[in-house]
matplotlib code that plots the C-alpha trace (Angstrom):
import matplotlib.pyplot as plt

x = [25.5, 24.5, 25.9, 25.7, 25.4, 26.5, 25.4, 27.8, 27.0, 27.5, 24.7, 25.2, 24.8, 21.6, 20.2, 20.8, 18.7, 15.3, 12.4, 10.8, 14.0, 14.3, 10.9, 11.8, 15.1, 13.3, 10.7, 13.7, 14.7, 11.2, 11.3, 14.6, 13.3, 10.3, 12.6, 14.7, 11.6, 10.3, 13.5, 13.5, 16.9, 15.8, 16.8, 16.6, 17.7, 17.0, 17.9, 20.0, 19.6, 22.2, 25.7, 25.4, 23.1, 25.7, 27.3, 30.7, 31.4, 34.8, 36.1, 39.4, 41.0, 37.8, 35.7, 33.0, 33.7, 31.2, 31.6, 28.8, 28.7, 30.8, 34.4, 36.1, 35.5, 34.7, 33.1, 30.8, 28.8, 27.1, 23.5, 21.8, 22.1, 20.6, 21.0, 20.6, 21.1, 21.9, 24.1, 27.4, 29.4, 28.6, 24.9, 25.5, 27.6, 24.7, 22.3, 24.7, 24.9, 21.1, 21.1, 20.5, 23.3, 25.8, 25.4, 26.7, 28.4, 29.6, 28.2, 30.4, 29.6, 30.6, 30.0, 28.4, 30.5, 28.6, 29.4, 27.5]
y = [-80.2, -76.5, -74.1, -70.4, -69.7, -66.1, -64.4, -61.9, -59.8, -56.4, -54.1, -51.6, -54.3, -55.6, -52.1, -51.9, -55.0, -53.9, -54.7, -57.2, -59.2, -59.0, -60.6, -64.1, -64.1, -63.2, -66.0, -68.4, -67.4, -68.2, -71.6, -72.4, -71.5, -73.8, -76.6, -76.2, -76.3, -79.4, -81.2, -79.9, -78.1, -74.5, -72.9, -69.3, -66.6, -63.2, -60.5, -57.7, -54.0, -52.2, -52.2, -48.4, -48.8, -50.8, -49.6, -51.1, -51.3, -51.6, -51.1, -49.1, -48.4, -49.3, -46.9, -47.9, -46.5, -46.7, -46.1, -45.7, -47.9, -50.9, -51.0, -52.0, -51.1, -54.2, -55.0, -57.6, -57.0, -59.4, -59.2, -62.0, -65.5, -68.8, -70.9, -74.6, -77.9, -80.8, -84.0, -82.7, -80.1, -81.6, -81.1, -77.5, -76.8, -78.2, -75.8, -72.9, -73.7, -73.3, -69.7, -67.4, -65.0, -67.8, -67.0, -63.4, -63.3, -65.8, -67.9, -68.5, -71.8, -71.7, -74.5, -73.3, -74.1, -76.5, -75.3, -78.1]
z = [42.5, 42.3, 39.7, 39.0, 35.3, 34.9, 31.7, 30.2, 27.2, 25.5, 26.9, 24.0, 21.4, 23.1, 23.2, 19.4, 18.7, 17.3, 19.6, 17.1, 17.2, 21.0, 21.6, 20.2, 22.2, 25.4, 24.7, 24.4, 28.0, 29.2, 27.4, 29.0, 32.5, 31.8, 30.7, 33.8, 36.1, 34.3, 35.2, 38.7, 38.1, 38.5, 41.8, 40.8, 38.4, 37.1, 34.7, 36.3, 35.7, 33.6, 34.8, 35.0, 38.0, 39.9, 43.1, 44.1, 47.8, 49.4, 52.9, 53.0, 56.3, 58.1, 56.1, 53.6, 50.2, 47.3, 43.6, 41.2, 38.1, 37.3, 38.7, 35.5, 31.9, 29.9, 26.6, 28.3, 31.5, 33.9, 32.7, 34.6, 36.1, 36.6, 39.7, 38.9, 40.5, 38.3, 38.4, 37.1, 35.2, 31.9, 32.4, 33.6, 30.5, 28.4, 30.1, 29.6, 25.9, 25.7, 27.1, 24.2, 25.3, 24.7, 21.0, 21.3, 24.7, 27.3, 30.0, 33.0, 34.8, 38.5, 41.0, 44.3, 47.3, 49.7, 53.2, 54.7]

ax = plt.figure().add_subplot(projection="3d")
ax.plot(x, y, z, "-o")
ax.set_aspect("equal")
plt.show()
């Protein structure tokens, strides 16, 4: 089964982490990606640019309306994702717990709908 592991964290808190403390955390992300590839579970994933670079798109009365930046003010922003394929939700939760951001943010585990 495929799962999206959506990584939420506080961008301002991450920016406050000194560079020498960021490097080991980023290395853990690389190690996790290697671990997922070794198991054949990795299907994709990436870090996202800051939420301030987002553009929200809506269609109102047939017209496309865009808004710069995130739509809602939240403490945690979507910062990245992994797309994995594993046996079940328990395995996906186990992977989510290995994502470094789970220690200071949240990882949302969402099954991917199989449309056949």
